[in-house]
N, C-alpha and C positions, 0 to 999 in steps of 0.2 A: 232307615239307615241299614238295617240288616238285609234288606232286599236289594241293595245295590251290588252285591257280589254273588247273588244266586239268581235262579230263574224266577222271574216275576211276570208271568203273563197276565193278560186281562182277566180278572176273576169273574166267574160266572156262577150263578146260584145252582147249587146241587139239588136234585129232586129229593134225595133222602136225608137232607140236612135238617135235623130237628132244632139245633141250637143257632141256626142262622149263620153258621160258619161257611164261608165260601171255600170250595175245594177246586183243585185243578181238574181240567177236562182230561178224559182219557185220550190216548193217541188214537186217531182215526184208523180205520182198517186200510190195508194197502190198496184195496180196490178203489176206495173213494179218495185216496191221497192225490192231491194235485202235484204236478211236476215242479221241482225247485226252479225258481226263476231268479236271475241275477238282478241286483238293484240297478236302476237306471242312473245315468249321469245327470244330476239335477242342474248342472251348469254346463250346458254344451258350449263348445268353443266357437263353433261356426254353424250357421243354419245350412242344412244340406238340401233343403227343398223337398225332401221325401215325406210322403204322407204318414208314414208309420212313426215318425220321430216324435210326434206329440201325443200318441195314444198308447204306445207300447208301455208295459209296466204298470204298476199301481198308480192310481190318481186319487188325490184328496177330494176330488169332486165326483167320484164314482159312487155306485150304490154301496150301502153299508154291508151287504152280504158278499161283496167281492173281497178278494184277498188283499190285505193291507199289511203294513209293518206290525200292526197290533196283533195279527194272527200268528206271529212268530212264536215258537215255543221256547226260545232262548232270549235273554235280554240283549239290548243293543251293544253294550260293551263287549259281551262275549262273541257276538256275531262279527264285530269289526276287529276283533283281536287277530292279528296275523302271526301265527307261530313261526313263519319263516323270517320275520324281521329280526335281524341279528342285534341291532342297536336300538334300545328304547329311548324315546325322547324324555326329557326331564319334566315335561308338563304332564301332570297326573291325568288330566281329563282328555288329552288328545294323543297320548303315547300309544294307544291301542287302536287308533282309527285307520291304520293302513298307510301305504307309501304314497298313494295318489291324493291323499287329503291335503288341501291347500287352505291355509287360513285366510279368510277375507274379512273385511270390515263389515260388521252387521249394522245395518241401518236401524236407528231407533224407531220404535213404533210411533205412528202418528196419534194413536188412540190412548196411549199410556202417558200420564203426566210425568214430568221429571220431578222425582222426590229428592228433597234435600233435607238437611238437618233442621232447617227452620220449620218444616211441617211437624216435627216432633217437639217443638219448643213448648207449646202449651201443656202437652201431656207430661213432659219432664218436669216442668214447674209445678204441676199439680201433684205429682207422685213423689217429688223430692222430700217433702216434709214427712210423709208417711214412711218412706224408706228409712229415714234417719231414726224415727221412733222405733220401727221394727228392729233395726240393728241394735239399738240400745237395749231393748227388752231382751233380745237373745243373749246379749252379753251378761245382763244382770241376773236373769232368771232362766237358767237352762232347763230343759225338759227332764222330768224324773226318769222317764223310760229311757231317754237317751243316755242318762248317767249310768243307770243299771246296765243297760246294754253295753255301754263302753267298758264298765268294770268287768262284766262277765266275759266280754270279748277279750279283754286284756288278760284275765286269768286263764281262759282257755288257750289263748295264744302262747302264754308262757309255758303252760303245761305241754302243749303240742310241740313247742320248740324244744323243751327238755327231752321229750320222747324222740324227736327227730335227731337230736344230737347223739342218741344211742346208735343210730344207724351208721355204719362205717362210711367214712368219707369217700371211699372208692366207688360206692354206688351213686354218689352225687356228681361224679366227674362227667363233663360233657362228652369225653371220648371213651366212656365205658363200653367195652366190647368183650364178651366171653371168648371170641375167636382168638384173642390175643393170649398166647400161652402164659405170659407173666400174670395177666389179670386172672386167668382161669386158675392158676396155681395159688394165687392169693385168696380167691373166693373159696376154693375147694382145696384145702391143704392135704394132699394125699400122703404127705409124710407121716401123718398120724395113723394111717392105716397100714396094715400088714401087707407087705408086697410078696409074701411067700406063696400066695395062691389060695390059701385057706382063709376062711372067715372065722375069726375068734369072737368071743362074746364082747371083747373090748372094742373091736372094730365096729360091731353092730351098734354098741352104745354110742360110740363117737358119731357114727352116721346119723343116728336118730337125734342126737343133740344138735348136730349141724342143721338138720332139716327143721327142727323146731326153732332154731335161731333165725333161720331165713324166713320161716313163716311168720315169726314175730315181727321181723323187719317189714314184711309185706303188709301186715295188719296196721302197723304204725303209719305207713305211707298212705294206705287207703283211708284210714280214719282222718288223716290230715287233709286229704283231698276232699272227702265228704264234708268236713267242717268248712272248708273254703267255699264249696258249692252252696251250703246252707246259708252262708253269710250273704250271698248274692242272689238268693231265690226271689226276693222282692223285685229286683230289677228285671228278672226274666218274666215274671207274671205281668209286670207293668208293660213290657214290650208286647206281650201277646195281646193284652187288652187294646193297646194302641193299634195293633194290626187289624183287629176286628173293626174298630171305628173307621180305619182307612178303607177297608173293603166296602163298608156301607157307602161312604162318600164316592168311591169309584163307581159303584153301581148306579148311583144317581147321575153321575157325570156321563156314564155310558148311554143312558137313556136320552140325555140332552144332546149328546153328540149324534146319536142316530137320527133324531129329528132334524138337526142342522144339516146332516148329510143328505137327507131326502130333499130338503129345500134347495141346497146347493146343486144337487144333480139335476133338478128341474131347471134351475137357472142356466146350467151348463148346456142342456139340450135346447133351450129356447133362444138364448142370447149369445152364446160363445162359439158353438161349433161352426156355424156359418161364417162369421167374421174371421175366425181363425183359419178356416179353409181358404178364404180369399187372401189373407195375409201370407199364408204358406205358398199359395200360387204365385203371388207377387215376388216373394223372395226367391222362388225357384226361377222365375223369369229373369230377375236381376242377376242371379248366379250364372244363368246361361249367357246373358249379355257380357258379363265379366269374362267368362270363359272364351267367348268369341273374340273379344278385344285382346285377351292374352294370346290367343292363337295367331291373330293378325300381327301382334307385336313380335311374337316368336318368329313368324315367317319373315318379317322385315329384318330382324336381327340375324336370321340365318343367312341372309344375303349380304351381310356386312363384308366378309372377307373377299368375295369376288368383286364387290363394288370398290373396295380399297385397292385391289390389284388394278382395276380399270382406271382409277384416279391416278395411281402411281405411273401407269403407262403414259399418261398425258402430263406428267409432272405437276399434278394438282396436289402438292404436298399439304397445303392448308386444308383443303377439302377432305383429304384422307385423314388428317389428324383430327378434324372436327367430327368426322363420322366415327372414328375410333373412340373419342372421348364421349360422344353421345351414347354409343353402344355400351361402353363400360358403365356409364351412369344408369342406363336402363337395366343392365345386368345386376347392379348393386341395389336398385330400388324396386323396379317393377318385376323383374324375373329372378329374384333371389331365391335360391334353392331349387331351380330347375335342373334336373339331373342331366338332361341332354346337353346343357350348356356349361357343364362343370369345368371343361377345359378351355372354353372360349376366352375367358378373361386373361389367362396366362398367354394364350396365343396372340391376343390383341396387344398385350404388353411387349411381347417379343417383336411383333410387327411394328409397334411404335419405335422400339429401339432400332430396328432396321431402317425405318424412315429417317430417324436421326442421322444414322451413318450415311444414308443416301443424300440427305440434304447437305451434310458437311462435304462429302465428296463432290457433289455437283457445284457447290460454291467454290471449292478449290479448283475445279475444272474451269469454271467461269472466270475466276480471277486469273488463272494461268493463261487462258485463251485471250482474255481482254488485254492483259498487260504485255503479252509477248507477240501480238500480231503487229503487222507493219504499221509504223507510225504515220504513214501517209494516208491510211484509210480514213474515210469519213462515213457517217458521223462518229462522234466520240464514243457513243454507246453501241455495242455490237448489235447489228441487225440480222446477222446470219442466224441460222437455226441449226440445231444439232440433229433434230429428226424432222420428218415431214409434218408431224402433227404438233410440233412445238410452236409456241408463240414467239414473238420477237424477244430478243435477249433482255431488253429493258423490262418487259413484263415478267420474263423468267427471273430476273434479278429481284424484282419486287416480290414475286411469289416465294423465292428462297428466303428473303429477309423476313417476310411474314412468318414463314414456318419456323425459322431459327429463333425468332423472338418468342413465338408461342411455346416452343420447347425450352425456353430459357437458355439457349446456346448463345450466350452473349459474348463468347470469345471468337466469333467468326471474323472480327476485325483483325485479330492476330494472324489468322490465316492469310488475309489479304495483305497484311504488312510483310509477312515473310515472302510472299510471291512478289511483292513490290520491290523488295531489296534485290532479289534474284534478277528481276527484269531490269533494274537499274544497272547492274553489272553487265548484263547482256547487251544493253544499249551501247556502252562504251566499247565493248569488244566488237560489236557489229560495225560501229562507225570507224574504228581503226582498220578493221578488215576491208571495208569499202574504200577507204583512202589508200591503203597500201596496194590495193588491186590496180589503181590507176597510176602508180609510181613504178616505173620500170627499174629505177636504180636500186630498189630494195628487193633483195632475194629472201623471200619468206622461209625458204629452206635453211638458209644460213642464219638469218636473224629471226628467231622464233618467238622471243618474248615481246609482248606489246610495248613495254617501256623502252626496250632497245629499238624497236621499230620507230617509235615516236622521236627518239633522240637522233636517229639517222636522218630524219626529214629535215628539209630546210625550213626556215621560219615561215615563209609564205605557205608551204605545204602544211606545216603543223598548225598554223593559225587558221587555215581553212578547215582542218580537222576539228579544231576547238570550236569554231562557229557551228559546224555541223552537230557537234555534241550538245552545244547550247540549244540549238533549234530542236533537236530530238528530245531533250529533257523538257523543254517548254511544252511540246506536244504531249509528252508523257504526263506532265503535271495537269494539263488540261483534261486528259482522259481520266486521270484519277479523280480530279475534282468533279467531273460529270458523274462518275460512278458513285462517289461519296455523297453527292447531292441527291441522287436517287435513294440511297440508303437512309440519308437523313430525313428525306421527305416521308418515307415509309414509317420511320420511328416516330416522327412528329404526328403522323396520322394516328398511329396506335396510341400515343400519349393523349391526343385530343379525344379519341374514343373512350379511353379509360376515364378521363375527367368527366365526360358527359355521362357515362354510366354511373360514376360516383354521385353526381348531382341528382340523377334520377333515383338512385337508391335512397339518398337522403330525403328527397321529396316524398318517396313512397313510405319511408320510415315515419315521417311526420304525419302522414295520413292514416297509418296503421291503427292507432287507438280507436278512431271512429269506426273503422271497419270491424274491429273486434267486438265493438258494442252493438253492431247491427244485428238484426234478427237472423240474417242468413249465415252468420258466423258459426252458429251452433249446428248447422245442417250438414257440415262436412265431416262429421265424426264417423269413423269407419265401423263402429259397433252400434249404429243406430237401430239396425234391424233386430238386434238382440235385446233391446230395451224392453220390448213387450214380453218376449219369451221368458225373460228372467224376472218379470213382474216389477220392472223399474219404471215403466211408462204408466201414464194415467189413462190414456185413451188409445184406441186402436187406430184412429185416423192420424194421430200424432206420430205413432210409430211408422205407419205406412208412408206418410209424407217425408219423414226423415230418411227412411230407407230409399225412397225414390230419388231424393235429391243427392244423397251420398252416392248412389249408383251413377247418376248423371255426372257428378264431379269426377269420379274415377274413370268413367268413360271418356270424358274430355281430356283428362290428363294422359291416358293411354293413347288416345288418338293424336294428341300433340306430339308425344315422343315418337309415335310411329310415323307421323308426317315429317319429322326432322330426319329420321333415317331414310324415309322414302325420297325426301328432297335430295339427300346426298347421292342416292342411286340415280335419280333423274339427271343430276348434274354430271355424274360420271358417264351415263349413257348418252347424254346429249352434248358432250364436249366437242367443240368444232375446232379444227386446226386453223380456221380463218382468224387473222389477227383481230378483226373487229369484235368477234364474239368473246374472245378472252380479254379484250381491253375494255369491255363494257363495265366490268367490275373487277379490275385487277387488284385494287386495294379496297374492296368492299368491306362494309362494316359488319356483315353477317358473321364471318369467321371470328372477328374480334369480339363481337357481342356474345356469341355463344360460348367462346372459350376465354371469357374474361378472367375466370378464376385461374387459368393457366398462364395468363400474360404476366410479364414482369411488372414490378411496382413502378410508380412514377419516379422514384429515386433511381432505380436501375435504368429506366428509359432515359432519364436526363443524363445519366452517366454515359450511356451509349452515344447520345447526341454529342456530348463533349469529346468522347473518344473519336468520333468521326472527324471533328475539327483537329484534334491532336494528330490524327493519322495524316491529315493533309499537311500539317506542319512537319511531321516526320518525313513525308515524301519530299518536301522542299529541302529538308536537311540532308536526306540521302542523296538527292540530286546534286546538291552543293558538295557533298563529300566526294562523290565520284568525279566531279569536275576538279576538285582539289587533287585527286590522284593523278589526273591528266597533267595538271600544272607541275606537281612535284616530280613526276616521272621525267618531264622535259627539263626541269631545273636541276636535276641530280648532278649533271656534269657542268653546271654553271653557265649553260648557254643563255638562259634568260637574263643573267647579269651582264652579258656581253651585247645585249641588244642596243640598238641606237635609241635615242630618245623618241624618235618618231614611231619606231616599232613598239617600244614599250607603251607609248601613248595609245597606239591602236589596241594593244593587248588590254590595257586598263579600261579603255572605252568599251571593249567587248564584254569584259567581266562586269563592269558597272551596269551595262545595259541588261545583261542576263540577271544580275541581282535585282535590279529595279523591276524587271518583268515578273520575276518570281514573287517579289514582295506584293506587287499588285494582284497577282493571281492567287496567292495563298494567304495573303494578309499577315505574313510573319517576316521579320527581318532576320535572316540567317546570317551567321557571322563566320562560318568556317571558310567560305570562299573569299569573303572580304579579308579575313585574317591571313589566308595564304597570299592574296594579292598584296596585303600590307607587308608581309614578310619579304616577298619578292621586290616590293617597292622599296623597302629599306635597303636591300642589297643593291637595287638599281640606283637609288639615291646615293649610296656610298660610292659606287663606281662612278656615277655621273659627277659627283662632287670631286672625287679624287682626280678624275681626268681633267676637269677644268682648273682645279687647284694646281695640278702639275703644269698644265698649259700656262696658267698665269705666272707661276714661278719661273718657267722658262722665258716667258716674255720679259719679266722684270729683270732677270739675270742678263738678258741681252739688250736691255734698254739703255741707250746712250743719253737719255734725258735731253733730247733736242726736240724742238717744236716740229710736229708732224703735220702733213697736209691732211685735210679731212675729205675723204671721198664722198661723193654725192649720196651713196646708199646710206652712209652713217648719218648724214644730215637728214635724210628722209626718215631714218629710224628715230632720231631725236624729235623730229616734227610729229611723228605718230604718237610718241609719248606725250608730247604737249597737247595733242588732241584727245588724250585719255585712253589710248589704245596701248595697254601694257602687254603687248604681244609681239612676237616676231612677225615681220611682214612676210607675205608670201614671196617665194623666190620667183623672180622674173626670168623669162626666157633670155638666154644670153643674146645680146645684140649690141649694135653700136650705140654708145651713150655720148652725146655732145657736151654734156656738162663736165666742167673741169673741176678738179679738187680745189678746195678753198683753204686759206691759211688758218682760219678760225672756225670754231664750231659755234653756231648761233643757237642759243637756248633762251627762249623768251626775250629776244632782243639783245641779249648780252653775248659778248664775244668771249670765248674760252679758247686759250691756246693750250693745246693738250699734246701729250705724247701718244704714240700708237698703242701702247698698252692700255691706256684708259679707254680708248675707242673700243678695243676688244673686250674690256671689262664691262662696258655698257651692254654690249651684245650678250655677254655671259650672264649677267644678272637678268636680262630679259629672257634668256633661255630658262633660268630658274622660274621666273614668273609664268612662262608658257607651260612648264611642267605642272605647276600648281593649278593652272587653268584646266589642263587635261586630266590631272589626277588629283582631285581635291583631298583624297585621303592621306596624301603625303605632305600636306601643307606645313604641319608643325616640324616635321623632320627636314623638309626643304628650307624652311626659315632658319633653322639652326645651322644648316650647312651654308646657307648664303651669308649668315652672320659670320661664320668662321672664315668664309672667303674674303669678306670685306675687311675683317681684322687682319687676315694674312696680307692683303694688299697694303694696308696701312703700316703694319709693322715692317714688312719687307722694304717698302719704299723709304721708310725712315732709316732702316739700316743702310740702304744703298746711297741715299742722298745726305741726310744729316750725319749718318755714321760713316760716310765716305767709303762705303763698301764697294761702290762702283769703280773705285780706283783699281782694286784688285780683280773684281769680277769682269768688268768690261775693258779695263785698261785706260780709263780716263786719266789725264794728267792732273787735273784738279777739279774740284767742285766749284763751279762759278756761281755768281749771283744769279745768272740767268737760269742755271739748273735749279737753284733753290726756288726762284720765282715760278718757274714752270711746274715744279713739284707741288708748290702751294696752290697754284691754279687748278691742277688736276684733282687735288684733294677737295677743293671747293666745289668742283663739278660733281664729285661723288656725294658730297654732303647735300648738294641740291637735290639729288635723286633719292636719298634715303627716305624722306617723308612720303614720296610717291610710292616707293616700294612697300613701305609700312602700310599705307592705306590699301594697297592692293592685297596684301596678305591678310589684312584685317577682314576683308570681305569674304575670305575663304575659310576663316577660322570660326569655331563655335565660341559663344560668349565665355564659356569656362576656360577657353584656351588663350584668352587675350593676354594672359600674364607673360607669355613668351615674347610679346612685342617689346618688352623692356630691353631686349637685346639691342634694338635699334637706337634706343636712347643712349645706351652705353657706347655704341659705335659712334654716334654723332659727337658725343663728348670727346672720345679719343681722337677723332678727326680734327675737331676744333682745337684741341690741345696741340696736335701735330702742326696745324697751320700756324698757331701762335708761336710754336717753337721755331718754325722757319722764319717768321717775321723777326723774332728775337735774334735769330742767327744773322740775318741781314744787318740788323742794327749793330750787332756785336762786331761784324766785319768792319763797318765804318768806324765804330768806337775804337777798335785797336789801331786803325789808320790814323784817326785824330790824335790819339795818345802818342803815337810815334812821331807824327809830323809836328804837332804843336810843342812837343818837348824841346825842339830846336828853334822855336820862334824867338826872334830878337826884335826889339822895337828900334829900328833904325832905317835910314833911307837906303836904297830907293823904295818908293811905294808905288803900287802895292808890292808887298814883300813876296819873296819866292815861296815862302811857306803857305801863304794864302792862295797864291796862284795854283800850287799843287793840290790844296784842298778843293778848290773849285773844279779842278780838272777831274778829281776822283768822284766828286759829286755828279758831274756831268756823265761820267762813265756809268755810274750806278743808275742814274735816271734813264740813260739810253738802254741799259740792259733790262729794266723791269717795266719801262713805260708801256710797251705794247703787250706785255704779258699780264700785268695786274690791272684791275679797274682803277679809274681815276681816284675814287674815294680812298681806296686802299693805298694807292701811291702817295696821296697827300698825307694820310695818317702815318705812313712809314717814314716820309721825309720830315714830318714834325718830330718824330722820335729821334731821327738822325740829327736834326738841328738841335734838339735838346742836349744830345750827347756832345755835339760840337761846342755849344755854349758852356757846358760844364767843364770841358777840358781847357777851353780858352780862358775862362774865369780863373781856373786853378793856375794856369801859366802866368796870367797877368798879376795875380797875387804873389806868385813866386818872384816875378820881376819887380814888383813894387809899383806898378803903374796904377794910378788912381784917376778918378774922374775929377781932375782939378783944373782942366783947361790948359795944362802945360803942353810943352812940345811933344812929349811922349804920348800924352793923351790924344793929341791931334793926329799923330801917326797911326795910332790904333784905330781911330775913327775912320781914317781913310781906308785901312784894310777891311774893316767891318763893312763899310759901304760897298767896297768892291765885292765882298762875299755875298752881301744881300742882293746886289744887282745881278750877279751871275746865277744865283739860285732862283730868283724870281723870273729870270729869263728862260728857265726851263718850262716845257709844256705842262700845262695843268697845275703849275705852281705859281702862276702870276699873282693870284690873290692870297697867297699863303702868308700868314702873319708870323714873321720870324721872331719878333719881339727881342731884338738884340740888346736892348737896354739892360737886360738881366745880367749881362756879363760884368757889370760894375757892382762893386759892393756898396751897399747903402751906408751913408755916413751916419755915425752914431751921434 
């Protein structure tokens, strides 16, 4: 314990020692002193391959007379203590070992067993009983000497304590210093001495007294110190005796170590020096191989920037980015810390940013050139080249897309979208300019705006412009679709490559545990060659094999990286402007495989694929929006509303054709152009309907309700409807027609006497049906308008005929029964065609729109009610006549009476008026109702006159009149078999 803080060299026996005490050797003379040598690094970081690295400095296997650490004249802690170290560590054992000391885990010795508490178990069990007895005896019977010693020590301690208390406390203070004036004046009170300059006897006595007092204090302290030393004298003597025993043991150990050193030195000369030299030579060779590979790799990296410039000159962006990524990887792994390449990493990053900008600018240039070139050019993907060494533009586009995807520039589709919108605007401008150029009537200096120029054009000119715009946009969409197909194909290839790589990684991950357990897995450790040097290996051959295999692995890795960089240089140097060389691998997997860590994820790639389809949809919407601008510019002054139905049908067909083509091309149903057409269609339908409604109103207001002749063309029109052709027939060339007009309109074998307005009404609702055929989108609106037209005809005809409005409008003198019958027959003809019209419209409507067909049901009911009202009006006319005539009837001769002859005359006139207008069944039903009215009035008059069925003379006269009435009525055509049942005129007897 005492030797841990002082010098404790190896003790040697002294020649003059009589008591066997070992003494220190004297310092050797300067002439024989060896130079001071620094301690070697026992843990070298890397083998250097130099021969002196293993022999310089002291060795534990050298001869015993050579210098060793045991020859040092100071102890190890003193030698390792660094006085320059400002901060001491908290660990007591390592705080003086210097700055370069690194704590490492010490491997346990293979030759020392692991000692645990269980090894001491038997001993503790054996000694436990003895220890308890010993402790009990010490407590019960203390030693007499110890008791006397304790009592004497206590007495002496109390005495010394009392003496020490006489010493002033100022001498015991830790900050006692006579330099302090206050302390000095307290210890030496000069105030007691005469300050006049002379020494009196009193002063001399005081000074002597002070000197004696201080001497007494000194004696007290020295006696106390001596007493304390005497109390600890036994411990001092015991330590000295222990030191002597330790020196004897060290001497024996020295002799054993000297013998062991001799044997170890012999083993070193015979067995170790030769193999160590071979190992050292092998390590040196491996280091040279590593250095050579490093130099080759540095030479390849040094050519990176010129190679990248060469690749960029040929627009090989993917190859340039791959080369930059590979070089950066090499700089971070293989060439980390190389001073000459300290700025290369930042330069490559700046170069990569420059390539990003170049790719974005080139893609922008490609999009602008592709979208703004003439639409008549073929094929759809540009085949022109920007430079003489560039490949076709399709391959250029693929290369750009690969590069942008690799750099995660996923917003390049936004650039294409912006250019697409600008190109769409330019298409309309160019088409208008080309059309205006061929129209001499338009002065572009006066009419400068495109919308004004389009409004100045005639409809044929503007329609031709619109078709040119449609054709241009179809070509425009075809070109965009072709470009987006190339982009989509590239993205799908990248996605497929990523999926394959992921599957390969998963397969490799599943095989990795077996590879880790293989014997070769432990041979790739970078520190294998140090295993033997640091005495961690067991055999020289093992260390040599591990070093060789590790060097081979490092060499393979370096050669692989160098070959990747060299491959990029070869591709750049061997790039050929011929299309076939660049198209051999335009979308090859090498860039994708080597840069897979830079590629977007599968989610991002799927999003790009979806964005390409959305961009095609956007292109369709943009094209439709620009066409809507053309339509609205033309329709601003209402010119489209003033089109004829044929012109609007042509416009509708052109728009529908364009919409259908874009839907087939882009796979999306755009609604903007359909909506604009629908809006214009609504305006057109409104004008179309108002024109025909006004025309119908004028015809009705001028109609005299007389039977009109039916021209042959109207008969042909009705016949075509009967054949199922609900369309207007084509107009025939004007020429002589031998067919004469007929009195009746034949419909399915039935004759219809009609007025001229109804003939034109048939043509009008066929025009409505024709518009629906041509413009299916306006079917619902047209149905509503046609319903309104039919209602208008019904209500207006009712006002003019039943309401007698024709008396004031046309100037008729009266509304005759013939007028009423003719109106009824015309209404019946319209009712006949309502189901046909309904069926036609039903084919043009969607199932969810069938609810609007209920309008036809309401119209049919209104028409039937109107027909019934006309029939009731005819009956009412005869009823009023019967009431007037029969009220004057008297039963007297001559027979037949004048009253009955008048009734028969009016019945004949009625029959004559309606016979040729109404069908036979309706005529019979009408006369049955008239006959019922006659019987009712006759019965009432007979009851008033008191004539009964008694066979008397009055009864006979009435029978004669009734027979005359029956004979005259049944003599009328189509009424021969009419059962008049005149017996009902007599009241039944009760």
